[in-house]
C-alpha positions as CSV (number, residue, x, y, z in Angstrom):
1,M,13.8,6.3,-12.6
2,E,16.4,4.2,-10.9
3,V,16.0,0.4,-10.7
4,T,15.6,0.5,-6.9
5,E,12.6,2.9,-7.3
6,I,11.1,0.8,-10.1
7,R,11.4,-2.4,-8.0
8,R,9.7,-0.7,-5.0
9,K,6.9,0.7,-7.2
10,K,6.3,-2.8,-8.8
11,L,6.5,-4.5,-5.4
12,A,3.7,-2.1,-4.3
13,Q,1.6,-3.1,-7.3
14,L,2.0,-6.7,-6.5
15,A,1.2,-6.1,-2.8
16,G,-2.1,-4.7,-3.8
17,N,-3.2,-8.1,-4.9
18,Y,-3.0,-9.5,-1.3
19,K,-5.3,-8.8,1.7
20,S,-2.4,-8.1,4.0
21,R,1.3,-7.6,4.2
22,S,1.6,-10.8,6.2
23,E,-0.2,-12.8,3.5
24,F,2.1,-11.3,0.8
25,A,5.2,-12.0,2.9
26,K,4.1,-15.6,3.5
27,K,3.7,-16.0,-0.3
28,L,7.2,-14.7,-0.8
29,N,8.6,-16.8,2.1
30,I,10.0,-13.7,3.9
31,E,9.2,-12.0,7.2
32,A,6.5,-9.3,7.1
33,N,8.9,-6.9,8.8
34,Y,11.5,-7.4,6.1
35,L,8.8,-6.9,3.4
36,Y,7.8,-3.6,5.2
37,Q,11.4,-2.5,5.0
38,L,11.6,-3.2,1.3
39,Q,8.3,-1.4,0.7
40,K,9.2,1.7,2.6
41,G,12.8,1.9,1.2
42,I,14.5,1.2,4.5
43,R,16.2,-1.6,2.6
44,N,16.7,-1.7,-1.1
45,I,15.4,-4.7,-3.1
46,S,18.7,-6.3,-4.1
47,E,19.3,-8.2,-7.3
48,K,19.0,-11.5,-5.4
49,T,15.8,-10.5,-3.7
50,A,14.2,-9.2,-6.9
51,R,14.9,-12.5,-8.6
52,N,13.5,-14.5,-5.7
53,I,10.3,-12.5,-5.7
54,E,9.9,-13.0,-9.5
55,N,10.5,-16.7,-9.0
56,K,8.1,-17.1,-6.1
57,L,5.3,-15.2,-8.0
58,K,6.1,-16.9,-11.4
59,L,6.9,-13.5,-13.0
60,S,9.2,-13.1,-16.0
61,H,12.9,-12.7,-15.3
62,L,13.7,-9.0,-14.7
63,W,10.0,-8.1,-14.5
64,L,10.6,-6.1,-11.4
65,D,13.5,-4.1,-13.0
66,F,11.7,-2.4,-16.0
67,D,9.0,0.2,-15.7
68,D,7.7,-0.5,-19.2
69,L,6.8,-4.1,-18.3
70,I,3.5,-3.0,-16.8
71,E,1.2,-6.0,-17.2
72,E,1.6,-8.7,-14.6
73,P,1.3,-12.4,-15.5
74,K,-2.0,-14.0,-14.5
75,A,-0.2,-16.1,-12.0
76,A,0.4,-13.0,-9.9
77,Y,-3.3,-12.3,-9.8
78,N,-4.4,-15.9,-9.1
79,H,-2.5,-16.2,-5.8
80,N,-5.6,-17.7,-4.2
81,S,-6.4,-20.3,-6.8
82,K,-6.5,-23.9,-5.9
83,S,-3.8,-25.1,-8.2
């Protein structure tokens, strides 16, 4: 599987933790339309975008790039926590 496919698959996993695309986009500080394009493969998730997503969600560096890194850090699940 190519890195672009892995990133898209893992982005979908992360999106499942949010009630809506707009909520997830807001967390990532991007437009919902742009997120849609990333999710549907209209646009590829670039290196820069992948690192920004990891940074915003407090994921490990390169987490989006490797299929074998299945578990998500707890920070990704606790997006509604009051911290």
